[in-house]
PATIVEX-418822 format. One record per residue (C-alpha): z, x, y. Coordinates in steps of 0.5 Angstrom, whole numbers. Example, Ala and Ser with C-alpha at 12.3 -4.5 7.8 and 13.67 -1.06 7.14 Angstrom:
REM residues 2
<fimi><w>16</w><u>25</u><v>-9</v></fimi>
<fimi><w>14</w><u>27</u><v>-2</v></fimi>
//
This chain:
REM residues 252
<fimi><w>163</w><u>230</u><v>198</v></fimi>
<fimi><w>161</w><u>224</u><v>194</v></fimi>
<fimi><w>156</w><u>221</u><v>199</v></fimi>
<fimi><w>159</w><u>214</u><v>198</v></fimi>
<fimi><w>166</w><u>216</u><v>199</v></fimi>
<fimi><w>164</w><u>220</u><v>205</v></fimi>
<fimi><w>160</w><u>214</u><v>208</v></fimi>
<fimi><w>166</w><u>209</u><v>207</v></fimi>
<fimi><w>171</w><u>214</u><v>210</v></fimi>
<fimi><w>166</w><u>215</u><v>216</v></fimi>
<fimi><w>166</w><u>207</u><v>217</v></fimi>
<fimi><w>173</w><u>206</u><v>216</v></fimi>
<fimi><w>175</w><u>212</u><v>221</v></fimi>
<fimi><w>169</w><u>209</u><v>226</v></fimi>
<fimi><w>172</w><u>202</u><v>226</v></fimi>
<fimi><w>179</w><u>205</u><v>228</v></fimi>
<fimi><w>175</w><u>208</u><v>234</v></fimi>
<fimi><w>171</w><u>202</u><v>237</v></fimi>
<fimi><w>173</w><u>200</u><v>243</v></fimi>
<fimi><w>173</w><u>192</u><v>241</v></fimi>
<fimi><w>178</w><u>189</u><v>246</v></fimi>
<fimi><w>178</w><u>182</u><v>247</v></fimi>
<fimi><w>184</w><u>179</u><v>250</v></fimi>
<fimi><w>184</w><u>172</u><v>250</v></fimi>
<fimi><w>189</w><u>171</u><v>256</v></fimi>
<fimi><w>193</w><u>164</u><v>257</v></fimi>
<fimi><w>189</w><u>159</u><v>261</v></fimi>
<fimi><w>192</w><u>156</u><v>267</v></fimi>
<fimi><w>190</w><u>149</u><v>270</v></fimi>
<fimi><w>192</w><u>145</u><v>275</v></fimi>
<fimi><w>190</w><u>138</u><v>272</v></fimi>
<fimi><w>196</w><u>135</u><v>274</v></fimi>
<fimi><w>197</w><u>128</u><v>277</v></fimi>
<fimi><w>199</w><u>130</u><v>284</v></fimi>
<fimi><w>194</w><u>127</u><v>289</v></fimi>
<fimi><w>196</w><u>121</u><v>292</v></fimi>
<fimi><w>191</w><u>116</u><v>294</v></fimi>
<fimi><w>194</w><u>109</u><v>296</v></fimi>
<fimi><w>197</w><u>110</u><v>303</v></fimi>
<fimi><w>200</w><u>103</u><v>303</v></fimi>
<fimi><w>205</w><u>104</u><v>297</v></fimi>
<fimi><w>206</w><u>112</u><v>297</v></fimi>
<fimi><w>213</w><u>112</u><v>299</v></fimi>
<fimi><w>214</w><u>106</u><v>294</v></fimi>
<fimi><w>211</w><u>110</u><v>289</v></fimi>
<fimi><w>213</w><u>117</u><v>291</v></fimi>
<fimi><w>219</w><u>117</u><v>285</v></fimi>
<fimi><w>213</w><u>115</u><v>280</v></fimi>
<fimi><w>209</w><u>121</u><v>283</v></fimi>
<fimi><w>215</w><u>126</u><v>282</v></fimi>
<fimi><w>216</w><u>124</u><v>275</v></fimi>
<fimi><w>209</w><u>124</u><v>273</v></fimi>
<fimi><w>208</w><u>131</u><v>276</v></fimi>
<fimi><w>214</w><u>134</u><v>273</v></fimi>
<fimi><w>212</w><u>131</u><v>266</v></fimi>
<fimi><w>205</w><u>135</u><v>267</v></fimi>
<fimi><w>208</w><u>141</u><v>269</v></fimi>
<fimi><w>213</w><u>142</u><v>264</v></fimi>
<fimi><w>207</w><u>140</u><v>259</v></fimi>
<fimi><w>203</w><u>146</u><v>262</v></fimi>
<fimi><w>208</w><u>151</u><v>262</v></fimi>
<fimi><w>210</w><u>149</u><v>254</v></fimi>
<fimi><w>202</w><u>150</u><v>253</v></fimi>
<fimi><w>202</w><u>157</u><v>257</v></fimi>
<fimi><w>208</w><u>160</u><v>253</v></fimi>
<fimi><w>205</w><u>158</u><v>247</v></fimi>
<fimi><w>198</w><u>161</u><v>248</v></fimi>
<fimi><w>202</w><u>167</u><v>251</v></fimi>
<fimi><w>206</w><u>168</u><v>244</v></fimi>
<fimi><w>199</w><u>167</u><v>240</v></fimi>
<fimi><w>196</w><u>173</u><v>244</v></fimi>
<fimi><w>202</w><u>177</u><v>243</v></fimi>
<fimi><w>201</w><u>175</u><v>235</v></fimi>
<fimi><w>194</w><u>177</u><v>235</v></fimi>
<fimi><w>195</w><u>184</u><v>239</v></fimi>
<fimi><w>200</w><u>186</u><v>234</v></fimi>
<fimi><w>196</w><u>183</u><v>228</v></fimi>
<fimi><w>190</w><u>188</u><v>231</v></fimi>
<fimi><w>195</w><u>194</u><v>231</v></fimi>
<fimi><w>197</w><u>193</u><v>224</v></fimi>
<fimi><w>190</w><u>192</u><v>222</v></fimi>
<fimi><w>187</w><u>198</u><v>225</v></fimi>
<fimi><w>193</w><u>202</u><v>223</v></fimi>
<fimi><w>192</w><u>200</u><v>216</v></fimi>
<fimi><w>185</w><u>202</u><v>217</v></fimi>
<fimi><w>186</w><u>209</u><v>219</v></fimi>
<fimi><w>191</w><u>210</u><v>214</v></fimi>
<fimi><w>186</w><u>208</u><v>208</v></fimi>
<fimi><w>181</w><u>213</u><v>212</v></fimi>
<fimi><w>186</w><u>219</u><v>211</v></fimi>
<fimi><w>187</w><u>217</u><v>204</v></fimi>
<fimi><w>180</w><u>218</u><v>202</v></fimi>
<fimi><w>179</w><u>224</u><v>206</v></fimi>
<fimi><w>185</w><u>227</u><v>203</v></fimi>
<fimi><w>182</w><u>226</u><v>196</v></fimi>
<fimi><w>175</w><u>228</u><v>198</v></fimi>
<fimi><w>178</w><u>235</u><v>201</v></fimi>
<fimi><w>182</w><u>236</u><v>194</v></fimi>
<fimi><w>176</w><u>235</u><v>190</v></fimi>
<fimi><w>172</w><u>240</u><v>195</v></fimi>
<fimi><w>177</w><u>245</u><v>194</v></fimi>
<fimi><w>177</w><u>245</u><v>186</v></fimi>
<fimi><w>170</w><u>246</u><v>186</v></fimi>
<fimi><w>170</w><u>252</u><v>191</v></fimi>
<fimi><w>176</w><u>255</u><v>187</v></fimi>
<fimi><w>171</w><u>254</u><v>180</v></fimi>
<fimi><w>166</w><u>258</u><v>184</v></fimi>
<fimi><w>170</w><u>263</u><v>186</v></fimi>
<fimi><w>170</w><u>269</u><v>181</v></fimi>
<fimi><w>174</w><u>275</u><v>184</v></fimi>
<fimi><w>181</w><u>275</u><v>186</v></fimi>
<fimi><w>178</w><u>276</u><v>193</v></fimi>
<fimi><w>174</w><u>270</u><v>193</v></fimi>
<fimi><w>180</w><u>266</u><v>190</v></fimi>
<fimi><w>184</w><u>268</u><v>196</v></fimi>
<fimi><w>178</w><u>267</u><v>201</v></fimi>
<fimi><w>178</w><u>259</u><v>198</v></fimi>
<fimi><w>186</w><u>259</u><v>199</v></fimi>
<fimi><w>185</w><u>261</u><v>206</v></fimi>
<fimi><w>180</w><u>256</u><v>207</v></fimi>
<fimi><w>184</w><u>251</u><v>205</v></fimi>
<fimi><w>190</w><u>253</u><v>209</v></fimi>
<fimi><w>186</w><u>253</u><v>215</v></fimi>
<fimi><w>182</w><u>246</u><v>214</v></fimi>
<fimi><w>189</w><u>243</u><v>212</v></fimi>
<fimi><w>192</w><u>246</u><v>219</v></fimi>
<fimi><w>186</w><u>243</u><v>223</v></fimi>
<fimi><w>187</w><u>237</u><v>219</v></fimi>
<fimi><w>194</w><u>236</u><v>221</v></fimi>
<fimi><w>193</w><u>238</u><v>228</v></fimi>
<fimi><w>187</w><u>233</u><v>229</v></fimi>
<fimi><w>191</w><u>227</u><v>226</v></fimi>
<fimi><w>197</w><u>229</u><v>231</v></fimi>
<fimi><w>192</w><u>229</u><v>237</v></fimi>
<fimi><w>189</w><u>222</u><v>235</v></fimi>
<fimi><w>196</w><u>219</u><v>233</v></fimi>
<fimi><w>198</w><u>221</u><v>240</v></fimi>
<fimi><w>191</w><u>218</u><v>243</v></fimi>
<fimi><w>192</w><u>212</u><v>239</v></fimi>
<fimi><w>199</w><u>210</u><v>241</v></fimi>
<fimi><w>198</w><u>212</u><v>248</v></fimi>
<fimi><w>192</w><u>207</u><v>248</v></fimi>
<fimi><w>196</w><u>201</u><v>244</v></fimi>
<fimi><w>202</w><u>202</u><v>249</v></fimi>
<fimi><w>197</w><u>202</u><v>255</v></fimi>
<fimi><w>194</w><u>195</u><v>252</v></fimi>
<fimi><w>200</w><u>192</u><v>251</v></fimi>
<fimi><w>203</w><u>194</u><v>258</v></fimi>
<fimi><w>196</w><u>191</u><v>261</v></fimi>
<fimi><w>197</w><u>185</u><v>257</v></fimi>
<fimi><w>204</w><u>184</u><v>259</v></fimi>
<fimi><w>203</w><u>185</u><v>266</v></fimi>
<fimi><w>197</w><u>180</u><v>266</v></fimi>
<fimi><w>201</w><u>175</u><v>263</v></fimi>
<fimi><w>207</w><u>176</u><v>268</v></fimi>
<fimi><w>202</w><u>175</u><v>273</v></fimi>
<fimi><w>200</w><u>169</u><v>270</v></fimi>
<fimi><w>207</w><u>167</u><v>270</v></fimi>
<fimi><w>208</w><u>168</u><v>277</v></fimi>
<fimi><w>202</w><u>165</u><v>279</v></fimi>
<fimi><w>204</w><u>159</u><v>275</v></fimi>
<fimi><w>211</w><u>159</u><v>278</v></fimi>
<fimi><w>208</w><u>159</u><v>285</v></fimi>
<fimi><w>204</w><u>153</u><v>284</v></fimi>
<fimi><w>210</w><u>149</u><v>281</v></fimi>
<fimi><w>214</w><u>151</u><v>286</v></fimi>
<fimi><w>209</w><u>149</u><v>292</v></fimi>
<fimi><w>208</w><u>142</u><v>288</v></fimi>
<fimi><w>216</w><u>141</u><v>287</v></fimi>
<fimi><w>217</w><u>143</u><v>294</v></fimi>
<fimi><w>211</w><u>138</u><v>296</v></fimi>
<fimi><w>215</w><u>132</u><v>292</v></fimi>
<fimi><w>222</w><u>134</u><v>295</v></fimi>
<fimi><w>219</w><u>134</u><v>302</v></fimi>
<fimi><w>215</w><u>127</u><v>301</v></fimi>
<fimi><w>221</w><u>124</u><v>298</v></fimi>
<fimi><w>226</w><u>126</u><v>304</v></fimi>
<fimi><w>221</w><u>124</u><v>309</v></fimi>
<fimi><w>220</w><u>117</u><v>306</v></fimi>
<fimi><w>227</w><u>116</u><v>305</v></fimi>
<fimi><w>228</w><u>118</u><v>313</v></fimi>
<fimi><w>223</w><u>112</u><v>315</v></fimi>
<fimi><w>217</w><u>117</u><v>316</v></fimi>
<fimi><w>210</w><u>113</u><v>316</v></fimi>
<fimi><w>208</w><u>113</u><v>309</v></fimi>
<fimi><w>201</w><u>114</u><v>311</v></fimi>
<fimi><w>203</w><u>121</u><v>315</v></fimi>
<fimi><w>207</w><u>123</u><v>309</v></fimi>
<fimi><w>202</w><u>122</u><v>304</v></fimi>
<fimi><w>197</w><u>126</u><v>309</v></fimi>
<fimi><w>202</w><u>132</u><v>309</v></fimi>
<fimi><w>203</w><u>131</u><v>301</v></fimi>
<fimi><w>196</w><u>132</u><v>300</v></fimi>
<fimi><w>195</w><u>137</u><v>305</v></fimi>
<fimi><w>201</w><u>141</u><v>301</v></fimi>
<fimi><w>198</w><u>140</u><v>294</v></fimi>
<fimi><w>191</w><u>142</u><v>296</v></fimi>
<fimi><w>194</w><u>149</u><v>299</v></fimi>
<fimi><w>197</w><u>150</u><v>293</v></fimi>
<fimi><w>191</w><u>149</u><v>289</v></fimi>
<fimi><w>187</w><u>153</u><v>293</v></fimi>
<fimi><w>192</w><u>159</u><v>293</v></fimi>
<fimi><w>193</w><u>158</u><v>285</v></fimi>
<fimi><w>185</w><u>159</u><v>285</v></fimi>
<fimi><w>185</w><u>165</u><v>289</v></fimi>
<fimi><w>191</w><u>168</u><v>285</v></fimi>
<fimi><w>188</w><u>166</u><v>278</v></fimi>
<fimi><w>181</w><u>169</u><v>280</v></fimi>
<fimi><w>185</w><u>176</u><v>282</v></fimi>
<fimi><w>188</w><u>176</u><v>275</v></fimi>
<fimi><w>181</w><u>175</u><v>271</v></fimi>
<fimi><w>179</w><u>182</u><v>274</v></fimi>
<fimi><w>182</w><u>186</u><v>269</v></fimi>
<fimi><w>176</w><u>189</u><v>265</v></fimi>
<fimi><w>176</w><u>195</u><v>269</v></fimi>
<fimi><w>183</w><u>197</u><v>267</v></fimi>
<fimi><w>182</w><u>196</u><v>259</v></fimi>
<fimi><w>175</w><u>200</u><v>260</v></fimi>
<fimi><w>179</w><u>206</u><v>263</v></fimi>
<fimi><w>184</w><u>205</u><v>257</v></fimi>
<fimi><w>179</w><u>206</u><v>252</v></fimi>
<fimi><w>175</w><u>211</u><v>256</v></fimi>
<fimi><w>182</w><u>215</u><v>256</v></fimi>
<fimi><w>183</w><u>214</u><v>249</v></fimi>
<fimi><w>176</w><u>216</u><v>247</v></fimi>
<fimi><w>176</w><u>222</u><v>251</v></fimi>
<fimi><w>182</w><u>225</u><v>247</v></fimi>
<fimi><w>180</w><u>223</u><v>241</v></fimi>
<fimi><w>173</w><u>227</u><v>242</v></fimi>
<fimi><w>177</w><u>233</u><v>244</v></fimi>
<fimi><w>181</w><u>233</u><v>238</v></fimi>
<fimi><w>175</w><u>232</u><v>233</v></fimi>
<fimi><w>171</w><u>237</u><v>237</v></fimi>
<fimi><w>177</w><u>242</u><v>236</v></fimi>
<fimi><w>177</w><u>241</u><v>229</v></fimi>
<fimi><w>169</w><u>242</u><v>228</v></fimi>
<fimi><w>170</w><u>248</u><v>232</v></fimi>
<fimi><w>175</w><u>251</u><v>227</v></fimi>
<fimi><w>171</w><u>248</u><v>221</v></fimi>
<fimi><w>165</w><u>252</u><v>223</v></fimi>
<fimi><w>169</w><u>258</u><v>223</v></fimi>
<fimi><w>172</w><u>257</u><v>217</v></fimi>
<fimi><w>166</w><u>255</u><v>213</v></fimi>
<fimi><w>162</w><u>262</u><v>216</v></fimi>
<fimi><w>168</w><u>266</u><v>213</v></fimi>
<fimi><w>168</w><u>263</u><v>206</v></fimi>
<fimi><w>161</w><u>263</u><v>206</v></fimi>
<fimi><w>161</w><u>271</u><v>207</v></fimi>
<fimi><w>167</w><u>271</u><v>202</v></fimi>
<fimi><w>163</w><u>267</u><v>196</v></fimi>
<fimi><w>156</w><u>270</u><v>198</v></fimi>
<fimi><w>153</w><u>263</u><v>198</v></fimi>
//
């Protein structure tokens, strides 16, 4: 096999298998103007607070959706590039094997030796097909699992964000209702800020829980690598037997 081509093929194949996972999951923040600081004018300004909060939440939701869409596009782009790399590596492998078969056939001088080369070729091609099939199954399962993990994480992000938004909207509605009912503005403000603080604390807790997704990805990568290794180990064992039989037939 041409050394340069072999190096390229190995590099391409390895690039497909490297567990380089780096999901940039959408950032979720609570930097919205929800804390009321003026007791005296709280009820007078509660409608203004509500408008500012609604505007901020709407903007944050749009930003979140844009980031999630970008994450999905990046995922699909990586999948396409890895698939293309694998296809290119296989094309090089096909060409190299045909070159080897041609050289072996040129060395065969008897009908028995030519038949041995044909048998070697058939064995190798069957082994290659089996290996590729096993790798394809492992790689597909890998990408499917990553996709499910990404979707699940984004769903958790959406859920945490919606829970926070609902809590803030509830706080605003409760404050407006209390003010309209004649409750002391200081009391309304205190309750409003307490509710908002609790919502922020819960949101922070939810976000930290979402961030702990590394072990899931690591498990997905480990499973894929184990399946790919199994496929290559089986291929190598078959190849060793085929080479031994061929050498015995060719006498070299």
